[in-house]
N, C-alpha and C positions, 0 to 999 in steps of 0.2 A: 949565544947572543942572548940578553935577556929578555923574558917572556912579554917582560912591562916596554920594550924600547918603544912602539909605536905611540908611549901615551906619557912614557918619561922625559917628552922634550918637555914638558909641564913641569915635573921638579926641576927644571934650570931657571923656572921664571924666578923662582926667589933662592938664585945659585947662595949667597951667603948663610940662608938656612938649611941647606942639605947636609950637614954634619950631623951627631946627636947632640945634645944638648946635655948642658953640666945637670941642669935642674929636671929629675924625672916627670915632674909635671910640665913641663915646656917643650911644647913638642915643635919640632922642625917640618918643613912641608913635605920633604922626604918622609919621616915618619908617620904622619897623618896619610901621604898615599898608600906605604905600604901596608899601614893600618885598616884603611877602608876596601883597601883588594882583598885584604884575608877575610873582613865582615862583613862587606856588603851584601845587600838579600838581591838585589835587582842583578849584580854581576853573578853571584851562582846559580840565580836561577837561567841567567844565559848560557852558566857551565853545563847545568844539566840537561837544558836541549842540545848541548854540544855534544854531551856523553849519549843522547836519546839518537841521535845524526849517525854517533859512532856503531851504536848496538843494530840500528837497521843495515846497516852496511855491512856486518857482519853475518846479518841473516841474509841476504840477500847474494852475499857470495858462498855462506854455507847450501844455497840451493840448488847449489850446480854438485852438489854430491850425494849418493845416497843416500836415505833414511832407513832406519832399521825399526821392527816396532817387534815386541814380541808377549804373547797373550796365552801364560798357563789357566787353566780352567779344571778345577775341582768338583767333582760331584760323586754323589751315593746313592745308591739304589736299591731298592726293596721290591720282592716278590718279583713276576715274571717280565724280564727287562732284556734289553740286546744289549749284546756286550761291544760295545766300541771298538776292540781291535779286530773281532773277526767279523761282527754282524750278526751273529748267531744269538738265540732267545738262551735263556739262562734263567733259573727258579730258584736265584738266592743275592742275599743281600750281599752287593760289595761295591769298592768306591773306583773310580775310575779320573785320571790325571790328562787331560789333553794340552798339548803342548804345541802352540803354532806362532811363526814369525814369517816376516812377510819384508819385504825391501823393495823399492823401486827409486829409478833415477831416468832424468828427465836427458835424452840422447837428443832430440831436436826441437825448438819449439821457433823459429823464425829469428832467433839473435833475441826475443824476450828476456831471459835473464842476463845475457850481456849488456844489453839497456838500461834492464833495470841496476845493476850494479853501478853503471858507469852513471845515472842516477844520483845514485845515494851518494856514490863517491863526493860529486857536485852540491847537495845536500848538505856533507860533511864540511866540505871547504868553505862554504856559506855563513855555519854553524860558527864554523874556527871565526871568520873576520866577524861575524855577532859578538861575540866575547871580547874581539879587540876593540872593537867600536864599544862596548860598553868599560872596557877599561879608560878609552879616551873619554867617555860622556862624565865618567866618576871624578877621573883626574880633573876634568874640565870645573865641574861641580865643585872639587874640594879646592882646587885653588880660588875660585871665584866668593866662595864661601874664607878662606885663608886673607884673600884680599880685601875684602869688606870688612874683615877684624881691624886690621890696618886700618884701613881708610875711619871707621868710627874710632880707633884708637886716636887717630889724630886729630880727626873731630874733638872730642874730650880733651885732650892735653892743649887745644887751640881757646877750645872755651874755659880750662882755668888757668890759662894765660891772662884771657878776658878779664876776669875775675881779681885775678893778682893787682893787673894793671889798673882795676878801676878801685878798688880797696886803697891800694898807693894813693892814688887822686883823690879817694874821700879823705885824707888825711890831711895832704894839703890844702884841701877846700874846704875844711875845720880849720883851718889855723887862715886862712884867707877871710872867713867870715868873723872869728875873733878879732880880726885886724880891720874888719870895714872893709873890706875891698868884694867883698860878694856879697848877695843878700840870703838871707836861711832859704829861701825857695830855691837856690841853686844848690846847698847844701842837702834839701829831700827829693831834688831832680839826680845826685849823685847816688840816694841812699836806694832810690827806687831804678837804676841805672843795675844797681849791684843784685838785688832782686830779682832784677831780670835775667841776666847774667847767669845767677847759682841755678834758675829754673833752666837754663840752657843747659848749665854742667850733668843734672839730675835727667835730664832728658838725652843727651848723649851719652849717659852711662845706660841709661835703660836700652838705648840704641845697640851700646855695645856688649851689654848682656844678650841681649838678642840674637845677634853676629857670632858671638860665642858659642848660645842654645845650637843655631842654625847647624854650623860645624858638628857640635857635638853628636848632635842626631844622628848627621850623616855619617859618622866615624861609629856611630851605636856606643856611644859612651855613656856613662852615667853621669848626667849633671851634675850630679850633689858632690862629685868629685872633684878636687884641684885641678886646675886645666887654663893652661898659659900659652901663646905660640911665640917663637922666635922674632923678634922684632931686625929686618936687613935696612941696610942701605941704599935706599931708591934712586935711580939714575934720574935726570932731568931730564923731561922729554924734549927740551930745546935743543941738546946733544947728541940725539940718537934720531929726530925726527927725519923718516923717510919710509916713505909709503910707495911699493909696488904697484902697478897697472893689476885692476882686478882680472882683465882677462889671463894674464898672466899667471895668479894668483891659483884662480880658477883650472887652467890648463894642466897643473901641476897637481891641484888636488882632488882634479877628475881620477887621477890614475891611484894618488896614494891613499887616498880615504876607502877605510873598508868597509864603511856601507855601503858606496858606491859597487866596489865588488862584488859585494853579499848580493847584490840585485841584480849585477849581472849575471851571476852566477846562478841565480835562481830563474832566471832567461832560459837559460841554457838547459837548466833541469826539466822547464815546463818544456821546451821542448822534446824531450826525452819522454814524456808522457805520449807524445803523439804518436813516436815510433813503436814504442812497447801498446800503445792500443792497437795500431797497425800490425803488430807481432799475433795477436787475436782472430783476424781473419784467416791464420792462415794452419795448417794441422800442424799437430804433435806428436810428437812419437816417445812412448815409455816402455823402456825396460821393467819388467816383476819379476820377482824370486819369491817365491814361499815355499815353507817347511812346515812339516809338518810333523809329530810322533806324538805316541800313544802309550799308557797302562792300563791295566783295567787287573784288580784285585779278584776277579774271578776266574782269571784265566790261567790254566796250567801248562804245564811244559811238560813234553815225555823227556823219560831222564834214565829209561832202558825197558828191557823186554823180560819175559819170562816165560817159559814154555809148558804150556796147561796142556792136559792131557785128557781128552773125553773119549766116553763108551759110546759106540751105535751098536744099536743090536740090527743085526740083520737076519733072513731066512738062508738058507742057501740048500736046494734040494731036500727042503721041509723040514732042514734042521734048522732051529735057532741059533744062531752065535752073537758073538760080542766081539763089535770090530774096534780097538782103540787107536786113536786120531790124535795125533798130536800136532801142537799146532803154536807160535809165538803172540804173546798179545801186551801191547806198549803198555808200562808203569809210568803214571803223571804224578807230579810233584810241583812242587810252587814255581811260578814263572818269577825269577828277578827282575829288580823294578828296572836297574839300568839295562838288562838283558832286552827287556821288551821294549824300551827306548830307542833301543840299536835297532831292533830288527823291525819297528814301526816305522823308521826312520823313511821320511818323504820328502822328495824336492821338486819345484815344477819350476817351470820357465816361463813365461809369456812376454809377448809386445802387442804395445796397443797402441791404434791407431785413429785421434781424438780426429776429427774431419767437420771443423764449421758450418754448417750450412745455415740453419736459421734461429736466432738464439734473441729473438723479438727486440731487435733493434738496439739490442745492447751494447755490441762493437760500436755499430756507428755510433750512437750515441757518447760512449766514452771519448771515440775520436773529435765530435765535435765540442765536447768540453776539456778537454785535453787543450784543443785550440781556443779556444777563448780562455783558459790557465795561463795560454803564451801571451795572449793579447795583454791579461790583467798585470802579469810579469812584466812585462815592457813596459806599460804604463805606469808599474813604480818606482822603475829604475829611472822613467824619465822625471818620476817626481822627486827622486832620490838626487838625481844631479840638479833640477831647479832649485830645490828646498836648500840645497847647498851653494850654489851661486846666489839665492838671495843671502845667505847667511853672512856670503863674503863680500858681495857688494853694503850691506848693512853696516859689518863689523870694518869696512873700510869708509864708508862715509861717517860714522861715528869717531872713527880715530883721527879723520881729516877735521872731523867739528869741534872736537876735544881737545885737537890742538890748537885750531884757530882760538876755541874758548879760552886756552890756559895762555898761551901767549898776547892775547887782549887785554885778561884777568890780569897777568902779570904787570903791563903797562900799568893795568888801571890801580894796582894794588901799587905799586911804584906813586904814582900820582897819588891817590889817599892817604899814602904815610907821610906826604909832605905837608899836604892840607892838615893832616892830625896835628904834627909836628909844631904848625905855624899854628893852627884854633889853641895847642896846650900851652904852647909858651905867651899867647896873649891870654886865655885862661888866668894861666899862675900870676898874670901880672895884672887881673882885675881888669881885662880888657875887653872880656868876651864873658859872655857869658853862658851858663849850663847848657843852653839849647842848642845853644850853633858846637860846644863841644861835644854833646852826646849825638848829635847828628853825623859829625864827622866821623867819631869813634866807633858808631855804628854801621855807616858805610863802609867804613875799612875792614871792621869782621864779616860782613857780609861778603867784601869781596873774598876775603881770605877762604873764608869757608867754597865760596866759588873755586876759588885756586884750587882748595886740595881737591873737589869733585871733578874738575877738570884732567887734574895731574891722573887719578886714580882713573878715571876712566880709558885718558892716553894710552897709559901703561896697558891694561886690562886688552882692549882692542887693538892695540899696535901687537902685542905679543899672540894673539889669537890668529892674525895675518900671518906672523911669523910660523906659528904652526902648519898654518894650511902648508907654505911654502915648505917643509921640509927643516925650515932651519931650529937649529937649536938653540933654544930660548934661556938667554941669562941676564945679566945686569951689567954685566964689562964691558 
């Protein structure tokens, strides 16, 4: 299953844009999402936190196994010294090597290791949910920035159409002025209107440029490089209006939103801290193994024996005699390095029982702090639910109000178009002045802009509600 599945519902928000664009500089929503998932710093930070949680879990599991440490020590001695392999005094320079090793394993500590592993597993699962939430937030922001470009592009297109329409009206006004049907002041009014509308075009262009810049910054793209987006056919809000009650939406979202799941997991993780702190009140049993061996350059090894004759003078009956005595004396030679290591090898086993009696209140304090941590985690989970519910309620109200505004403005635009057409015909016949004409035109323009704003506001809010309900978001 696609790892982006929880957030790729938003990739259907503008379904016609999901294909690869023909022009490499024209980006679809899917391409924007994929690029953002690979390059966004906030998401990368969440993934690093996830990796840290994974390492912590591996460390907790490894604590169940024995450790092993080896410590070789080299030394040189001069003058009268003690040979570390024989504990005898020798009066010569020699080198020595001590090699020690030890290993310990916890046999029992009231389940502290197991509870720590369980806590780390919960922390890792919560970190996984954090990554999913970060992907969701990123997809939401990318989609919002994408929609904002579409909205600003339509505002610019509408503003340009208004300039074109007014320029055409200028030509007709010039003819009417020449014919004497209208005064010169009417021509000046139309020229002033064109200047105003051209300024609106410039403002719309600037706003659209800023919208593009926002998306490029979100994607970490060079703003100096050519960049554009695909334009889909958006659905008519009047054909898709349907709002599910907020209680039903929240009931589903509470179970599906990764931020809520992560908050609940952290409550369970905090509860494990209490169990871990409690385990410190009980004894722990540790098995230890130690190994030692040594080599001394001053130590010799018996390599054989030789018969030695010695003459002993004695006196028997007043007569001095020589008595020859034969004895075997050892012959010493170099003691090979590895032979010494094997001969000096020593292994020790030990059991250590640690019984906590008084630790300056550290155990009790840790338990109290763990209990406070549980309450904090519970409050965080409750705040997350409250934020989710408020977001859903706000999106619901915004969508409902946007739709109401859209339907009302649609009717208003229809009525103002009739008024404008009526005034325009009268103006062209010289029966209406430029003031009446421009008032009607400006009223119609404002209504059209309001209609665009309400349309995009409704589309976005309704799609957020669809997302909270787990629906595939599309405009089919």
